[in-house]
MILUMLUM-480346 format. One line per 2 residues: number of its first residue (from 0); their letters; for each residue y, z negated, x negated of C-alpha. Coordinates in steps of 0.05 Angstrom, whole numbers. Example, Ala and Ser with C-alpha at 12.3 -4.5 7.8 and 13.67 -1.06 7.14 Angstrom:
// MILUMLUM-480346
0) as) -90/-156/-246; -21/-143/-273
***
This chain:
// MILUMLUM-480346
0) mt) -165/326/71; -165/260/38
2) ky) -97/236/12; -97/205/-54
4) ai) -42/160/-88; -35/130/-156
6) ii) 15/75/-176; 22/54/-246
8) pd) 66/0/-264; 66/21/-340
10) ga) 53/-46/-379; 30/-88/-326
12) ad) -27/-121/-353; -11/-193/-392
14) fp) -39/-255/-420; -34/-322/-383
16) ld) 36/-347/-403; 60/-426/-402
18) if) 119/-400/-365; 78/-385/-306
20) eg) 29/-447/-312; -22/-407/-347
22) qs) -26/-347/-300; -5/-275/-323
24) vi) 54/-234/-297; 11/-204/-248
26) ea) -26/-263/-222; 44/-306/-211
28) an) 85/-244/-187; 89/-236/-107
30) tp) 51/-178/-90; 30/-176/-23
32) nm) 12/-104/-15; -30/-96/-86
34) de) -63/-164/-67; -83/-123/0
36) ia) -112/-62/-38; -149/-114/-78
38) ik) -178/-147/-22; -200/-89/28
40) gk) -227/-53/-29; -249/-67/-97
42) qg) -221/-92/-176; -244/-81/-236
44) ia) -221/-65/-313; -215/-5/-349
46) vt) -211/15/-424; -152/70/-426
48) vp) -143/59/-505; -208/84/-549
50) as) -215/36/-608; -195/95/-663
52) lt) -129/111/-637; -66/66/-631
54) ag) -51/37/-563; 7/71/-539
56) sd) 26/102/-471; 15/168/-492
58) va) -62/153/-496; -67/110/-443
60) mm) -30/162/-395; -75/216/-417
62) sl) -132/170/-405; -109/148/-330
64) lg) -100/223/-320; -169/238/-328
66) yd) -168/266/-400; -202/239/-454
68) pl) -163/228/-514; -212/242/-562
70) vy) -210/308/-538; -142/325/-514
72) ys) -96/283/-554; -41/316/-610
74) gr) 6/262/-611; 66/232/-568
76) ap) 114/277/-588; 91/351/-563
78) le) 89/311/-500; 160/301/-497
80) aa) 171/370/-526; 136/392/-464
82) aq) 180/354/-416; 242/388/-446
84) ni) 212/456/-449; 225/461/-518
86) pl) 181/516/-544; 142/498/-611
88) at) 110/553/-657; 43/544/-689
90) nd) 79/518/-758; 127/467/-718
92) wv) 117/392/-728; 155/355/-666
94) fr) 165/273/-677; 200/220/-632
96) cn) 265/206/-659; 284/137/-627
98) lv) 356/110/-643; 346/38/-673
100) ti) 385/-23/-687; 353/-53/-753
102) ad) 387/-125/-773; 379/-151/-837
104) gr) 324/-106/-854; 282/-115/-799
106) ma) 271/-81/-736; 314/-123/-683
108) dh) 314/-65/-626; 271/-2/-612
110) sa) 325/22/-566; 395/7/-586
112) gh) 409/-41/-529; 381/21/-481
114) is) 444/59/-503; 472/102/-452
116) tk) 444/177/-449; 526/200/-457
118) ea) 533/151/-531; 462/179/-555
120) tt) 473/252/-540; 532/255/-578
122) li) 513/212/-635; 447/260/-642
124) qe) 491/330/-634; 538/299/-686
126) la) 474/279/-732; 449/350/-722
128) ah) 504/381/-748; 509/328/-805
130) id) 446/339/-829; 433/411/-879
132) gr) 371/442/-854; 361/501/-819
134) ni) 284/485/-809; 304/418/-778
136) rf) 320/409/-700; 344/351/-657
138) yp) 341/354/-583; 385/305/-540
140) gl) 337/258/-485; 340/205/-451
142) sy) 377/142/-473; 343/118/-539
144) rh) 290/177/-534; 294/234/-574
146) lc) 255/286/-616; 267/323/-680
148) vi) 231/388/-694; 209/406/-768
150) ng) 192/477/-784; 144/505/-837
152) ia) 112/440/-867; 55/415/-867
154) fk) 51/349/-850; -2/297/-861
156) vq) 38/223/-845; 26/162/-811
158) tt) 85/129/-774; 87/71/-739
160) pp) 130/59/-670; 188/19/-665
162) hd) 177/-19/-612; 107/-50/-647
164) ii) 150/-80/-700; 205/-117/-664
166) ge) 222/-171/-719; 186/-140/-769
168) ka) 216/-115/-841; 230/-38/-833
170) sr) 214/-24/-898; 146/-41/-895
172) hl) 134/7/-840; 162/76/-861
174) ph) 129/138/-857; 77/153/-917
176) gk) 36/209/-931; 50/281/-944
178) ga) 113/303/-925; 145/231/-910
180) dl) 198/231/-962; 228/284/-922
182) lk) 226/244/-858; 258/185/-901
184) qi) 312/226/-918; 329/235/-853
186) me) 328/165/-840; 373/153/-892
188) qs) 420/206/-882; 420/179/-810
190) qa) 438/110/-832; 499/126/-876
192) ff) 524/174/-816; 518/121/-762
194) an) 550/68/-806; 621/72/-790
196) hd) 614/111/-732; 663/99/-675
198) in) 610/93/-619; 585/37/-660
200) rv) 655/5/-667; 663/7/-593
202) rt) 588/-19/-586; 597/-71/-640
204) dl) 665/-97/-608; 630/-97/-537
206) ge) 572/-145/-565; 521/-90/-554
208) np) 470/-67/-608; 499/-15/-654
210) vs) 453/46/-676; 437/36/-753
212) sv) 386/96/-751; 344/139/-724
214) wl) 263/121/-729; 217/179/-731
216) wg) 141/172/-711; 96/193/-657
218) eg) 81/260/-696; 50/320/-671
220) qk) 41/401/-660; 39/436/-591
222) av) -6/408/-535; -55/436/-487
224) le) -90/409/-430; -129/437/-374
226) rf) -101/448/-313; -113/389/-270
228) st) -122/434/-202; -183/466/-240
230) rf) -202/400/-267; -211/365/-196
232) gl) -192/412/-147; -130/383/-121
234) kg) -56/398/-113; -9/338/-145
236) aa) 55/311/-159; 80/261/-206
238) it) 147/215/-202; 169/183/-267
240) av) 233/182/-300; 196/186/-372
242) dl) 189/246/-410; 127/223/-438
244) vk) 100/226/-368; 131/283/-350
246) gl) 111/327/-407; 30/305/-394
248) ak) 46/321/-316; 73/397/-332
250) la) 13/403/-388; -37/392/-332
252) gl) 9/435/-272; 27/371/-231
254) dl) 83/387/-199; 145/339/-216
256) ie) 190/308/-159; 260/284/-194
258) vp) 288/224/-165; 358/205/-171
260) ga) 377/138/-202; 307/132/-235
262) tg) 326/112/-311; 258/89/-342
264) yf) 293/18/-345; 290/-50/-298
266) dt) 351/-11/-256; 313/41/-236
268) ny) 305/75/-165; 248/37/-134
270) kg) 267/49/-58; 278/121/-77
272) kg) 214/128/-115; 175/108/-56
274) aa) 212/140/-12; 196/205/-51
276) av) 122/194/-61; 119/180/20
278) ka) 157/244/33; 103/282/-21
280) ld) 45/258/13; 51/316/70
282) hy) 55/372/21; 3/346/-34
284) dl) -71/321/-39; -53/270/-99
286) vi) 20/240/-106; 24/195/-175
288) vh) 82/141/-187; 90/116/-250
290) ve) 152/62/-271; 170/44/-333
292) at) 210/-17/-324; 151/-72/-328
294) de) 136/-42/-400; 205/-49/-420
296) ag) 201/-119/-402; 141/-130/-440
298) hs) 173/-100/-505; 243/-150/-491
300) gn) 193/-209/-483; 220/-218/-417
302) aq) 168/-251/-367; 218/-262/-313
304) mk) 234/-191/-311; 175/-169/-320
306) kk) 153/-202/-252; 215/-182/-221
308) cl) 201/-110/-229; 131/-112/-211
310) ea) 150/-148/-147; 201/-86/-132
312) id) 143/-39/-139; 97/-77/-97
314) eh) 155/-74/-41; 189/-16/-53
316) iv) 125/33/-76; 56/3/-67
318) gp) 80/-21/5; 114/43/41
320) vh) 61/95/3; 3/44/28
322) ka) 34/43/98; 45/118/98
324) lk) -27/134/71; -57/91/139
326) ky) -29/153/181; -79/195/152
328) ds) -156/209/170; -179/194/99
330) yr) -141/170/40; -156/131/-25
332) il) -99/92/-64; -104/56/-137
334) vm) -51/17/-169; -68/17/-251
336) pd) -27/0/-310; -43/44/-370
338) hp) -41/-4/-422; -20/-82/-425
340) tp) 46/-99/-463; 40/-169/-464
342) vq) 106/-213/-472; 93/-253/-528
344) tr) 73/-195/-572; 129/-147/-550
346) sh) 78/-88/-559; 23/-49/-530
348) sh) -51/-81/-536; -118/-47/-531
350) dp) -141/-97/-481; -173/-66/-422
352) vp) -127/-61/-356; -141/-89/-282
354) fa) -141/-38/-232; -143/-45/-151
356) mc) -169/7/-108; -188/21/-31
358) gh) -192/68/20; -243/115/48
360) ai) -324/99/29; -290/44/-26
362) qg) -342/-12/-16; -308/-83/-35
364) im) -339/-131/-99; -299/-186/-86
366) hk) -247/-209/-36; -191/-235/-82
368) py) -120/-220/-104; -103/-167/-154
370) ce) -95/-202/-222; -135/-191/-294
372) kn) -175/-253/-284; -207/-233/-216
374) ay) -208/-159/-241; -254/-181/-302
376) es) -289/-232/-256; -322/-173/-206
378) gf) -357/-139/-270; -333/-76/-249
380) rv) -319/-46/-320; -301/34/-334
382) en) -309/39/-407; -281/105/-416
384) gf) -217/103/-386; -218/182/-369
386) em) -270/168/-323; -230/125/-270
388) me) -186/189/-247; -262/227/-229
390) yf) -292/161/-200; -226/152/-152
392) lk) -227/225/-125; -292/232/-122
394) t) -336/168/-108
***
């Protein structure tokens, strides 16, 4: 039986940068293990986000896991609700609920300074008690990421991810459409409630970004996916700190492996994730490791941090996992971001992502290090990103 591993450095793909003398982050980073996979195997590009959908991790990760988002996608928030085991009725709508910092009317920070989970939970729970509405429920999550469930209203709204409008006037991107008035009302109530909160006073005194508002987006209703084992005939597990990916994994019937110290940020436990993946190979046909840190660095516009995170992924995850796979008679390994998060724009992009794979029966196209430029030059392009999984597993 062949063993498979997929390493996902979220948002790692990027454009040439002056700070790296015209190289991308991937090209500039010291990633000998990713380079080995590209040189021994093949690299190419894949389109993970259809042009008609928003370039987000929800759509891109669904594609990467082998599910056509044009068929299965129902919104981001329902995926995160699945991760938290939140029951959704047929007339429930769930929204992602960020804690954000708005300064001088502009979206200054989509994460309120990556507020601690302890502080954020207090704020969300107190806001829930403050807002009068039996049909409105709040569910605390990790750091700035939370959920709001609203029952009994048939929404038809357009919302905007806060990480896509950094530096822009928030008022230009408020929800609009059927039901938008309620969403804006909740956001306005949160602004009044947070304005003089003790947690914000302390954060301001410490020079940290205060929480100005909740920001509602990513709406949808209950999501359903075909089981991965039925679709591909393999028993799989996923390692991630992000509820979005956890939700996708749960809906697909993949087991979740928790790693202490996995934060979804720069300080995540890279070594722990790598060690957990190596151990999991003994029990699963496929192990998927997702790392959010590179995406967060892209949203922060921090090229040096993005490079540092990518190098940590290469050293502590890709290297150990590839070494462990070599002990098996047959194996394959794939390194592939879900989407680009260029540091220049600080938001997601529809551009294709570079991938590299090697292992059993994979014939090389070109023998060059892993990066966007070489992936494009290979001429190997997967137009429908959801087809990558079947190609990787069954070619």
